[in-house]
C-alpha positions in Angstrom: -15.7 33.0 58.4 -15.0 32.9 62.0 -13.5 29.7 63.3 -14.5 28.5 66.7 -12.1 25.9 68.2 -13.2 23.1 70.4 -13.4 24.3 74.0 -14.7 21.2 75.8 -14.2 21.5 79.5 -11.7 19.4 81.2 -10.7 18.9 84.9 -8.1 21.1 86.4 -6.1 18.3 88.0 -7.8 17.1 91.2 -9.2 20.5 92.3 -12.9 19.7 91.4 -12.8 22.7 89.0 -13.2 22.6 85.2 -11.4 24.6 82.7 -11.1 25.1 78.9 -7.8 24.4 77.0 -7.5 28.1 76.4 -8.0 30.6 79.1 -7.7 34.4 79.2 -5.3 36.3 81.6 -6.0 39.9 82.5 -2.5 41.0 83.4 -2.4 43.4 80.4 -6.1 44.4 80.6 -6.6 45.5 84.2 -4.2 48.3 84.4 -2.9 51.0 82.1 0.6 49.7 81.6 2.2 46.2 81.2 5.6 44.8 80.0 4.3 43.1 76.8 6.1 44.2 73.7 4.0 47.0 72.1 1.6 47.2 74.8 1.6 51.1 74.4 -0.5 50.5 71.1 -2.9 47.9 72.5 -5.1 50.1 74.8 -5.2 53.3 72.7 -4.5 56.8 73.9 -7.3 56.9 76.5 -6.0 55.0 79.5 -8.8 56.3 81.8 -10.3 53.6 84.2 -13.6 53.7 82.2 -11.9 53.3 78.9 -9.6 50.4 80.0 -12.7 48.7 81.5 -14.7 49.0 78.3 -11.7 47.6 76.4 -11.3 44.7 79.0 -15.0 43.9 78.5 -14.7 43.8 74.6 -11.7 41.2 75.0 -13.8 39.1 77.6 -16.8 39.3 75.1 -14.6 37.9 72.4 -13.1 35.2 74.6 -16.5 34.0 75.8 -17.8 34.0 72.3 -15.2 31.4 71.2 -15.9 29.3 74.3 -13.1 30.3 76.7 -14.4 29.6 80.3 -11.3 30.2 82.4 -10.2 33.7 83.5 -7.1 34.5 85.4 -6.9 37.7 87.6 -4.8 38.9 90.4 -4.7 41.4 93.3 -1.7 43.0 91.6 -3.4 43.4 88.1 -4.8 46.9 88.8 -8.5 46.8 88.6 -8.6 43.3 86.8 -10.9 41.7 89.5 -13.3 44.6 89.4 -13.5 44.7 85.6 -14.1 40.9 85.6 -16.9 41.3 88.2 -18.6 44.1 86.3 -18.4 42.1 83.1 -19.9 39.0 84.8 -22.7 41.1 86.2 -23.5 43.1 83.0 -23.5 39.9 80.8 -25.5 37.9 83.4 -23.0 35.2 83.4 -24.4 32.4 85.7 -22.2 31.4 88.7 -19.9 28.4 87.7 -20.2 29.2 84.1 -16.7 30.7 84.1 -13.9 29.4 86.3 -11.9 32.2 87.9 -8.6 32.1 89.4 -7.0 34.9 91.4 -3.6 35.4 93.1 -2.1 37.1 96.2 1.4 38.1 96.9 1.9 41.4 95.0 0.1 44.7 95.5 -0.6 47.1 92.6 1.0 50.5 93.5 1.1 52.2 90.1 -1.6 54.7 90.9 -3.1 54.2 87.4 -0.1 55.9 85.8 1.8 54.5 82.8 4.9 56.1 84.0 4.8 55.1 87.6 8.3 54.4 89.0 7.0 51.2 90.6 4.0 49.2 89.4 3.8 46.4 91.9 5.4 45.3 95.1 5.9 41.8 96.6 4.5 40.8 100.0 4.3 37.2 100.9 3.4 37.7 104.6 0.5 35.8 106.1 -1.1 39.3 106.9 -1.0 40.0 103.1 -2.5 36.5 102.3 -5.5 37.2 104.8 -6.0 40.8 103.6 -5.9 40.0 99.8 -8.1 36.9 100.2 -10.7 39.1 101.9 -10.4 41.8 99.2 -10.8 39.2 96.5 -13.9 37.8 98.1 -15.5 41.1 98.9 -18.9 42.1 97.4 -18.5 43.2 93.8 -15.6 40.8 93.2 -15.7 37.7 91.2 -15.5 34.4 93.1 -11.9 33.4 93.1 -11.7 29.7 93.7 -7.9 29.5 93.2 -5.8 31.8 95.4 -2.3 31.5 94.2 0.7 32.3 96.3 3.4 33.7 94.0 6.1 31.5 94.9 9.9 32.1 94.6 12.2 30.3 96.8 14.2 33.4 97.8 10.9 34.8 99.5 11.0 31.9 102.0 7.2 31.5 101.5 7.4 27.7 101.2 9.0 27.7 104.6 6.7 30.1 106.3 4.5 28.0 108.6 2.0 30.7 109.1 1.3 31.1 105.4 1.3 27.4 104.9 -1.2 26.8 107.7 -3.4 29.6 106.5 -3.4 28.1 103.0 -4.3 24.7 104.5 -7.2 26.3 106.3 -8.4 27.8 103.1 -8.1 24.5 101.3 -10.1 22.8 104.1 -12.8 25.4 103.6 -13.2 24.3 100.0 -10.8 26.7 98.2 -8.5 25.1 95.6 -4.9 26.5 96.2 -2.2 26.8 93.6 1.3 28.0 93.4 2.6 30.4 90.7 6.2 30.2 89.8 8.6 32.6 87.9 12.3 32.9 87.3 15.1 30.5 86.2 14.4 28.2 89.3 10.8 27.5 88.5 11.4 23.7 88.5 13.1 23.8 91.9 10.2 25.9 93.3 7.6 23.6 92.1 9.4 20.4 93.3 9.9 22.1 96.7 6.1 22.9 96.8 5.3 19.3 96.0 7.1 18.2 99.2 5.3 20.6 101.6 3.3 19.0 104.4 1.0 20.9 106.6 -2.1 19.9 108.4 -3.7 16.9 106.6 -1.3 17.0 103.6 0.0 19.3 101.0 -2.1 22.5 100.6 -1.4 22.9 96.8 -3.5 21.4 94.1 -2.4 23.2 91.0 0.5 25.3 89.5 0.7 28.2 87.1 4.1 28.4 85.5 5.8 30.2 82.6 6.4 27.8 79.8 7.2 28.8 76.2 9.6 27.9 73.3 12.1 30.4 74.6 11.9 29.1 78.2 10.8 25.5 78.4 13.0 24.5 81.4 10.1 23.9 83.8 8.5 21.3 81.5 9.8 18.1 83.2 8.6 19.4 86.6 5.2 20.3 85.3 4.9 16.8 83.8 5.8 15.4 87.4 3.1 17.6 89.0 0.5 16.6 86.4 1.3 13.0 87.0 0.8 13.6 90.9 -2.7 14.9 90.2 -2.0 18.6 90.2 -3.6 21.0 87.7 -1.4 22.8 85.3 -1.9 26.3 84.1 0.5 27.8 81.6 1.2 31.5 81.4 3.5 33.7 79.2 3.2 31.4 76.2 4.2 34.2 73.9 7.0 35.3 76.2 5.5 38.8 76.8 5.5 39.3 73.0 8.9 38.0 72.1 7.2 35.2 70.1 5.2 37.6 68.0 5.9 39.8 65.1 6.7 42.6 67.5 10.1 41.1 68.5 13.1 43.0 67.1 16.0 41.6 69.0 18.4 40.0 66.4 19.6 37.3 68.8 16.0 36.2 69.6 14.9 36.5 66.0 17.8 34.1 65.1 16.3 31.5 67.4 12.8 31.6 65.7 13.7 30.2 62.4 12.0 26.8 62.8 9.0 28.7 64.3 8.6 31.1 61.5 9.1 28.4 58.9 6.3 26.3 60.4 4.1 29.4 60.6 4.6 30.0 56.9 3.8 26.4 56.0 0.6 26.6 58.2 -0.4 30.0 57.0 -0.8 31.3 60.7 1.0 33.8 62.8 4.0 32.7 64.7 1.9 33.3 67.9 -0.4 30.5 67.0 2.4 28.1 66.4 4.0 29.1 69.7 0.8 28.6 71.6 0.0 25.3 69.7 3.4 24.1 71.1 1.8 24.6 74.5 -1.5 23.0 73.8 0.2 19.8 72.6 2.0 19.2 75.9 0.2 16.4 77.6 0.6 18.1 81.0 -1.1 21.3 80.0 -4.7 21.7 81.4 -5.1 25.3 80.5 -3.0 27.8 78.6 -3.6 31.5 79.2 -3.8 33.9 76.3 -2.4 37.2 77.4 -4.1 39.1 74.6 -4.6 42.8 75.1 -7.0 43.2 72.1 -9.7 41.4 70.3 -7.5 41.0 67.2 -4.8 39.4 69.3 -7.2 37.1 70.9 -8.5 35.9 67.5 -5.0 35.2 66.3 -4.1 33.4 69.6 -7.3 31.1 69.2 -6.0 29.9 65.9 -3.5 27.9 67.8 -6.3 25.4 68.3 -6.3 24.8 64.5 -2.7 23.9 64.4 -1.5 20.3 64.8 2.2 19.8 65.6 4.0 16.5 65.1 6.7 15.1 67.2 9.4 15.9 64.5 8.1 19.5 64.3 8.1 19.9 68.0 11.6 18.7 68.3 12.6 21.3 65.6 11.1 24.0 67.6 13.3 23.0 70.5 16.1 25.1 68.9 14.2 28.3 70.0 15.1 27.7 73.6 17.3 30.1 75.5 19.4 29.7 78.6 17.0 30.2 81.5 19.1 32.7 83.3 19.4 34.8 80.2 15.7 34.6 79.4 14.7 35.9 82.8 17.4 38.5 82.9 16.1 39.9 79.7 12.6 39.7 80.9 13.5 41.9 83.8 14.5 44.7 81.5 11.2 44.8 79.6 9.6 48.3 79.9 6.1 49.1 81.3 4.2 50.9 78.5 
């Protein structure tokens, strides 16, 4: 029997957009390589553009079938925008039936090679913002209502008046603007973004951040943003595969005892428990599944079946790592 979880739409903060509790991120589906553990076995041996597009469409089909109506792409995700656009067209998905968020700030430079020396490069200039926004809105691309500056404080993007004024202009034109955070200083980045004033106010209306049981440090800042009316999108809920059966690092495995115990009790995979811990957060509007296969998506969706109590959630807190250690380890993950 196929279980279909409730996917009632909800507002994405004050953006005017609606999302489902579960969304699908295409970071691992729009290019031939990614940093998820075991990704080399997810796409199969044929990594041609045509084969990867077919594979992406299969996962999108499965996501749509269970009610997922939010999809996350980016200019740096290889051909993710084009794959999504072709899927929307071939399936005759009506405008507005799926909410799409896209991002600027990185360029894909991998040349469709798994062994590329560099897969993406950062560019937070106003010229990059204007160019990538035009590219995302070009014919044949999906409508992307949520351009996201990939914001790290060390890039200076939150102090670049040209960028901020361009974002404010996009906001005034009806585009919902968000901020994506990464790294051990996510909370500081988000709080700094909440203080930005340009034009008629703050250009940002939502945030996409990494939160998972290994790296929950941004949680209090996400709660603050949610209370301030921002939409909250959670990415990397499975820590790039480290909260799945694929993890082999003894130190991380030792942190997952409560997670694995609860998974055995509930008769689900540890990924379902890890994602359920995201869904139970009162500030989470949409949690992205990073599934790279239909099978992974079906396992991820089981998170909606799981109910976690406060005592169980507290016990899962022992999974957390030092944020600097977490991000240092993440930076060593191989593209496969």
